[in-house]
C-alpha positions in Angstrom: -71.0 -151.9 -84.8 -67.5 -150.6 -85.5 -67.2 -149.6 -81.8 -68.4 -153.0 -80.7 -65.8 -154.7 -82.9 -63.0 -152.6 -81.5 -64.0 -153.3 -78.0 -64.3 -157.0 -78.6 -60.7 -157.2 -79.7 -59.8 -156.3 -76.1 -62.0 -158.9 -74.5 -59.1 -161.4 -74.0 -57.2 -158.6 -72.2 -60.2 -157.9 -70.0 -60.5 -161.6 -69.1 -56.8 -161.8 -68.0 -57.1 -158.6 -66.0 -60.1 -160.0 -64.2 -58.3 -163.2 -63.5 -55.2 -161.3 -62.3 -53.1 -162.9 -65.1 -50.0 -161.4 -66.6 -50.5 -159.9 -70.1 -48.3 -161.3 -72.9 -46.9 -159.8 -76.1 -50.1 -160.4 -78.1 -52.1 -158.6 -75.5 -49.7 -155.7 -75.6 -50.0 -155.5 -79.4 -53.7 -155.5 -79.1 -53.7 -152.6 -76.7 -51.1 -150.7 -78.7 -53.1 -151.1 -82.0 -56.4 -150.2 -80.5 -57.7 -146.7 -81.3 -60.6 -147.0 -78.8 -59.2 -144.6 -76.2 -62.4 -144.8 -74.0 -62.1 -148.6 -73.9 -58.4 -148.5 -73.1 -59.1 -146.0 -70.3 -61.9 -148.2 -68.9 -59.6 -151.2 -68.9 -56.9 -149.3 -67.1 -59.3 -148.0 -64.5 -60.8 -151.5 -64.0 -57.3 -153.0 -63.4 -56.6 -150.2 -60.9 -59.8 -150.8 -59.0 -59.2 -154.5 -58.8 -55.9 -153.7 -57.0 -57.7 -151.6 -54.4 -58.0 -148.2 -56.2 -61.0 -146.0 -55.6 -62.4 -142.8 -57.0 -59.3 -140.8 -55.8 -56.5 -140.4 -58.4 -53.3 -138.7 -57.5 -50.7 -136.9 -59.8 -47.3 -135.6 -59.1 -46.6 -132.0 -60.3 -43.0 -132.1 -61.4 -40.3 -130.0 -63.2 -38.5 -131.6 -66.1 -34.9 -130.6 -66.5 -32.0 -131.6 -68.7 -28.5 -130.9 -67.4 -26.8 -131.4 -70.7 -27.6 -132.5 -74.3 -24.0 -133.5 -75.0 -23.8 -137.2 -75.4 -21.2 -139.7 -76.6 -23.8 -142.5 -77.4 -25.3 -142.6 -80.9 -28.8 -144.1 -80.3 -30.7 -144.5 -83.5 -33.9 -143.0 -82.2 -32.5 -140.0 -80.5 -33.1 -136.4 -81.7 -31.8 -134.9 -78.5 -28.1 -135.6 -78.3 -25.4 -133.4 -79.9 -21.6 -133.3 -79.7 -19.7 -130.7 -77.7 -18.7 -128.8 -80.9 -22.3 -128.4 -82.3 -23.8 -124.9 -81.8 -26.8 -126.3 -79.9 -24.7 -128.0 -77.3 -25.3 -127.0 -73.6 -24.1 -128.1 -70.2 -25.6 -126.4 -67.3 -23.8 -125.9 -64.0 -25.4 -126.8 -60.7 -25.8 -123.1 -59.9 -27.7 -122.5 -63.2 -29.9 -125.5 -62.6 -30.8 -124.3 -59.1 -31.5 -120.8 -60.4 -33.9 -122.2 -63.0 -35.5 -124.6 -60.5 -36.1 -121.9 -57.9 -37.7 -119.6 -60.4 -40.0 -122.4 -61.6 -40.9 -123.4 -58.1 -42.1 -120.0 -57.3 -44.5 -120.2 -60.3 -45.8 -123.7 -59.9 -44.9 -125.1 -56.5 -43.8 -128.5 -58.0 -43.0 -131.3 -55.6 -40.6 -133.4 -57.8 -37.8 -132.7 -60.2 -37.3 -135.2 -63.0 -33.9 -134.7 -64.7 -32.1 -136.7 -67.3 -29.5 -135.8 -69.9 -26.8 -137.0 -72.2 -23.7 -139.0 -71.3 -21.2 -136.3 -71.6 -17.5 -137.3 -71.7 -16.6 -133.7 -70.8 -17.7 -133.7 -67.1 -16.6 -135.8 -64.1 -18.5 -137.6 -61.5 -18.2 -134.6 -59.0 -20.3 -132.7 -61.5 -23.3 -135.0 -61.0 -22.8 -135.1 -57.2 -22.7 -131.3 -57.1 -25.9 -131.0 -59.1 -27.7 -133.3 -56.7 -26.4 -131.6 -53.6 -27.2 -128.1 -54.8 -30.8 -129.0 -55.8 -31.4 -130.8 -52.5 -30.0 -128.0 -50.4 -32.0 -125.3 -52.3 -35.3 -127.4 -52.3 -35.1 -129.9 -49.5 -38.8 -130.8 -49.6 -38.7 -131.6 -53.4 -38.2 -135.2 -54.4 -35.3 -135.6 -56.8 -35.9 -138.2 -59.4 -32.7 -138.0 -61.5 -30.6 -139.8 -64.0 -31.4 -142.9 -66.0 -29.8 -146.3 -65.4 -27.7 -145.6 -68.5 -26.4 -142.4 -67.0 -25.7 -144.2 -63.7 -23.5 -146.7 -65.6 -21.8 -143.8 -67.4 -20.9 -142.4 -63.9 -19.2 -145.7 -63.0 -16.9 -145.1 -66.0 -16.2 -141.5 -65.0 -15.6 -142.3 -61.3 -14.2 -145.9 -61.3 -16.8 -146.7 -58.7 -19.3 -149.6 -58.8 -23.0 -149.1 -59.5 -23.6 -149.4 -55.8 -20.8 -146.9 -55.0 -22.2 -144.3 -57.5 -25.7 -144.7 -56.0 -24.4 -144.4 -52.5 -22.7 -141.1 -53.3 -25.7 -139.7 -55.1 -28.1 -140.8 -52.4 -26.0 -139.2 -49.7 -26.1 -135.9 -51.8 -29.9 -136.0 -51.9 -31.0 -138.4 -54.7 -34.5 -139.7 -54.1 -35.1 -142.2 -57.0 -34.3 -142.9 -60.6 -36.7 -142.6 -63.6 -37.5 -145.7 -65.4 -35.7 -145.2 -68.7 -32.3 -146.3 -69.9 -32.5 -150.0 -68.9 -34.1 -151.7 -71.9 -33.5 -155.4 -72.8 -30.3 -156.5 -74.4 -32.0 -157.3 -77.8 -33.6 -153.9 -78.0 -30.4 -152.1 -76.9 -28.2 -153.9 -79.5 -30.6 -152.8 -82.2 -31.2 -149.2 -81.2 -28.2 -148.3 -79.2 -25.2 -150.5 -80.2 -22.8 -148.3 -78.2 -24.7 -149.0 -74.9 -23.2 -152.1 -73.1 -25.3 -154.6 -71.3 -24.2 -153.7 -67.7 -26.4 -150.6 -67.9 -29.5 -152.6 -67.3 -27.9 -153.9 -64.1 -27.7 -150.3 -62.7 -31.5 -150.3 -62.5 -31.6 -153.5 -60.7 -28.9 -152.3 -58.2 -31.0 -149.1 -57.6 -34.1 -151.2 -56.9 -32.3 -153.4 -54.4 -30.8 -150.3 -52.7 -34.2 -148.7 -52.3 -33.6 -145.9 -54.9 -36.6 -147.3 -56.6 -37.1 -146.6 -60.3 -40.5 -145.2 -61.1 -42.2 -144.6 -64.4 -40.9 -141.9 -66.8 
């Protein structure tokens, strides 16, 4: 009976999925609060199949890198960022990142690199362009999904370029796409990251219009 009750709480969500209707806040809360993993998985699979999916499911094997943990932003939820003076601080050069990526590629044969990091005030825009170029030249067949929308905006401050200008330079160096983080709504950003200005969400929209499509994290 307990299982049936948990499943029934998701019935309104199922009805919307079958009617191809957009889910709202209450639906999202119902999904988040459900502990019925099997029912959630069945709903997700059902939604996928209604959109033309079949029995084949594909995954990307990627390598996750961080170029630096030094960050000037003080997000309340972050346990990653440090200042330049803290003992745990690191900032890897393009050469070091390539060396690590090449070693990992020999072991796993990944097809994508996902790399994000802190907004360090101690590097310039050329640092980011160099990282992208070196990784692309070393692994030309690997898709480079690098830098959050927040980092892209940080690069406009470092370079004096517009969002489009930054994306153009990175794309020319080998950038494939941006991950989906770093572009939350203004209300959430003001609460969790008061040092992060509104224009950063715009970087994600600019990337989408340019074709540097943001994917999921």
